C-alpha positions in Angstrom: 117.3 85.1 113.8 116.4 87.2 111.0 114.9 90.7 111.7 111.1 89.7 111.0 111.2 86.6 113.2 112.8 88.9 116.0 109.8 91.4 115.2 107.4 88.7 115.5 108.7 87.4 118.9 109.1 90.7 120.3 105.9 91.8 119.2 104.0 88.7 120.6 105.6 88.7 123.8 105.0 92.2 124.6 102.0 93.5 126.1 100.9 97.3 126.2 97.7 99.3 125.6 96.1 99.2 122.4 98.7 97.0 120.6 98.6 97.1 117.0 97.4 100.8 117.3 99.6 102.8 119.6 102.8 104.1 118.0 102.8 106.2 121.1 103.5 103.7 123.5 107.0 102.4 121.6 107.8 106.1 120.6 108.0 107.2 124.2 110.1 104.0 125.1 112.5 105.1 122.2 112.6 108.6 123.8 113.1 107.1 127.2 115.6 104.8 125.7 117.7 107.3 124.0 117.7 109.7 127.7 119.0 106.7 129.5 122.0 106.1 126.8 122.6 109.6 126.7 123.1 109.7 130.9 125.3 107.0 130.6 127.4 109.0 128.1 127.4 112.1 130.4 128.6 110.0 133.3 131.5 108.4 131.2 132.5 111.8 129.9 132.3 113.7 133.1 134.8 110.8 134.8 137.0 111.0 131.8 136.4 107.1 131.2 138.4 105.9 128.2 137.7 102.6 128.5 134.4 101.0 129.2 134.3 98.5 132.5 132.2 95.4 132.8 129.4 97.1 134.3 129.3 99.7 131.8 129.4 97.6 129.2 126.5 95.2 130.7 124.4 98.6 130.9 124.8 99.5 127.2 124.2 95.8 126.1 120.7 96.2 128.3 120.3 100.0 127.3 120.5 99.1 123.1 118.7 95.7 123.8 115.9 97.8 125.3 116.2 100.7 122.4 116.6 97.9 120.0 113.4 96.3 121.3 111.2 99.8 121.1 112.5 100.1 117.4 111.1 96.9 116.3 107.4 97.6 118.1 107.8 101.1 116.6 108.2 99.9 113.2 105.3 97.4 114.2 103.3 99.8 114.9 103.9 102.4 112.1 103.6 99.4 109.6 107.2 99.6 108.4 108.0 96.6 106.5 111.3 95.4 108.6 112.5 93.8 105.7 113.2 97.2 104.3 114.9 98.4 107.0 117.0 95.4 106.6 118.0 96.0 103.4 118.8 99.6 104.2 121.4 98.2 106.5 122.7 95.7 103.8 123.2 98.5 101.4 125.0 101.0 103.7 
């Protein structure tokens, strides 16, 4: 699935107040997601985990999925053409 198609699916399937004119909602979601990833990393460092166990891997997949979901919504709200982001990722 292309990023643009994925973004359309995410936008259609997500409900929040004033969708289409509310950059704050996905912005706060991004902040929350980053905080959760940070907390997981702190736990891994504190436990001196050299390898990621299956439970941590599932947590990381879920957290990155949520983060990506909010990135797509944030771009939608900011009127950023996701195809431009895709081109940047391909070039770099």
